[in-house]
C-alpha positions in Angstrom: 109.2 -32.5 -68.0 109.3 -32.4 -64.2 109.7 -28.6 -64.3 106.7 -28.3 -66.7 104.6 -30.4 -64.4 105.5 -28.4 -61.4 104.7 -25.2 -63.2 101.3 -26.5 -64.3 100.4 -27.6 -60.7 101.6 -24.2 -59.3 99.5 -22.3 -61.9 96.4 -24.5 -61.1 96.8 -23.7 -57.4 97.0 -20.0 -58.0 93.9 -20.1 -60.3 92.0 -22.1 -57.7 92.8 -19.7 -54.9 91.8 -16.6 -57.0 88.6 -18.2 -58.2 87.6 -19.1 -54.6 88.4 -15.5 -53.5 86.2 -14.0 -56.2 83.4 -16.5 -55.7 83.3 -15.9 -51.9 82.9 -12.1 -52.2 79.2 -12.0 -52.7 78.5 -8.9 -50.6 76.1 -6.4 -52.1 76.3 -2.7 -51.2 73.4 -0.2 -51.0 73.1 3.5 -50.5 70.9 5.2 -47.9 67.9 4.8 -50.3 68.4 1.1 -50.7 69.8 1.4 -54.2 72.5 -1.0 -55.0 75.9 0.6 -55.6 79.5 -0.6 -56.3 81.8 -1.5 -53.4 84.2 1.3 -54.4 81.4 3.9 -54.3 80.1 2.5 -51.0 83.6 2.8 -49.5 84.1 6.3 -51.0 80.9 7.6 -49.4 81.6 5.9 -46.1 85.0 7.4 -45.9 83.5 10.9 -45.7 82.0 9.9 -42.3 78.7 11.6 -43.2 77.0 8.3 -43.3 77.3 5.0 -41.4 77.2 1.5 -42.6 74.8 -1.0 -41.1 73.7 -4.6 -42.0 71.2 -4.8 -44.8 68.2 -7.1 -45.3 70.4 -10.1 -45.8 73.6 -11.4 -44.2 75.7 -10.5 -47.2 74.2 -7.0 -47.6 75.7 -3.7 -46.3 73.8 -0.5 -46.4 74.6 3.2 -45.8 72.4 5.2 -43.4 72.1 8.8 -42.5 73.7 9.8 -39.2 70.8 12.1 -38.1 67.1 11.5 -37.8 64.3 13.9 -36.8 60.9 12.8 -35.8 58.2 12.9 -33.2 56.9 10.5 -30.5 53.2 10.5 -29.6 53.6 9.9 -25.9 56.5 11.6 -24.2 54.8 11.3 -20.8 55.0 7.5 -20.8 58.7 7.6 -21.8 59.3 10.2 -19.1 57.7 7.9 -16.5 59.7 4.9 -17.6 63.0 6.8 -17.4 62.2 8.3 -14.0 61.4 4.8 -12.6 64.6 3.4 -14.1 67.0 6.1 -13.1 65.2 7.2 -9.9 65.5 10.8 -11.1 62.7 13.3 -11.5 62.5 14.8 -15.0 61.1 18.2 -15.8 58.2 17.8 -18.3 58.9 21.3 -19.6 62.5 20.6 -20.5 64.1 18.4 -23.1 65.4 14.9 -22.3 69.0 14.1 -23.5 69.8 10.4 -23.7 73.3 8.9 -24.3 72.7 5.4 -25.7 75.2 2.5 -25.5 74.1 -0.5 -27.7 76.6 -3.0 -26.4 80.3 -3.8 -27.1 81.6 -3.4 -30.7 85.0 -2.6 -32.3 84.3 1.1 -32.2 83.6 1.5 -28.5 86.2 -1.1 -27.6 89.1 0.8 -29.2 88.7 4.1 -27.3 90.7 5.3 -24.4 90.3 3.7 -20.9 92.0 6.7 -19.2 89.4 7.5 -16.4 90.6 11.1 -16.0 90.1 11.8 -19.7 86.6 10.1 -19.7 85.5 11.9 -16.6 86.7 15.3 -18.0 84.9 14.7 -21.4 81.6 13.9 -19.7 82.0 16.7 -17.2 82.3 19.2 -20.1 79.3 17.5 -21.9 77.2 18.0 -18.8 78.3 21.5 -18.1 77.3 22.5 -21.7 73.9 20.9 -21.3 73.4 22.7 -18.0 74.2 26.0 -19.8 71.9 25.3 -22.7 68.8 23.8 -21.0 69.6 23.3 -17.3 69.4 19.5 -17.7 71.6 16.5 -17.2 71.9 13.6 -19.7 70.6 10.1 -19.0 73.0 7.2 -19.7 71.1 4.2 -21.1 72.4 0.9 -22.3 71.1 -2.1 -24.1 73.9 -4.5 -23.1 76.4 -3.5 -20.4 79.4 -5.5 -21.7 82.2 -3.0 -22.1 81.0 -0.3 -19.7 83.6 -1.2 -17.1 85.7 1.8 -18.0 83.0 4.1 -16.7 82.9 2.5 -13.2 83.1 5.3 -10.6 82.5 8.0 -13.3 79.0 7.5 -14.7 75.8 5.6 -13.7 74.4 3.7 -16.7 70.9 2.2 -16.6 69.3 -0.6 -18.6 66.9 0.5 -21.3 63.5 0.0 -19.7 61.6 -2.6 -21.7 63.8 -1.8 -24.7 61.8 1.4 -25.2 64.7 3.7 -26.1 66.0 1.3 -28.7 62.5 0.7 -30.1 61.7 4.4 -30.4 65.0 5.8 -31.6 67.7 3.3 -32.5 66.5 0.8 -35.2 70.0 -0.7 -35.6 73.2 -1.3 -33.6 75.1 1.9 -34.5 78.8 1.8 -33.7 80.2 3.4 -30.5 77.4 5.3 -28.8 74.5 7.4 -30.1 72.3 10.1 -28.6 68.8 11.4 -28.8 67.3 14.7 -27.5 63.5 14.8 -27.1 61.6 18.1 -26.7 58.7 18.7 -24.2 56.3 18.2 -27.2 57.8 14.9 -28.2 59.9 16.1 -31.2 63.3 14.6 -31.3 66.7 14.6 -32.9 68.8 11.4 -32.8 72.4 11.1 -34.0 73.9 7.7 -34.7 77.4 6.6 -34.0 80.4 8.4 -32.5 79.7 12.1 -31.8 81.2 15.2 -30.4 79.9 17.1 -27.3 78.9 20.0 -29.6 76.4 17.9 -31.5 74.5 17.1 -28.2 74.5 20.8 -27.2 73.2 21.9 -30.6 70.5 19.3 -30.7 69.4 20.2 -27.1 69.3 23.9 -28.0 67.0 23.1 -31.0 64.8 21.0 -28.8 64.6 23.4 -26.0 61.5 25.2 -27.1 
């Protein structure tokens, strides 16, 4: 009798735990067009790294988003002036503007290397490529500077003036860092999340018109 009672109690505990687990998983998943999809399909698409996941409209919603966006801003001159005042650097109105954007500390940009030699070499190559493509240097803009300590002595980061860069180009907090390149006419290509140097060079080449 005692063994039967213990078995019943043990079974009830297992059922209770499993029910709680099932009931607590109320997350809904959506594709880049805001169409609800299954969790397995969401994870399968995300694993290709062609799209990123971002918070949805509610706290328990996760949504996929494209990694590249193309558009046009109406007033490049105002943006140019803001950036010049912030960085104390004169920009050529006939050349593209390349911005590397840091949204603040997250699991993605916190897990990378802190080797200063590697970081310096990577950005040196990035800047050499941009110089070859368009004779420009990138601007390093941040929203929140927490986590930028590893760049001390290597790069100069500047706070996003009036949140303008975020408002114009980065609707969400995309993991790691992102970039945007704006042509002299205000056309732009933005790329969200972790990126290779080649992506910046290619976008700059396209915007150098």
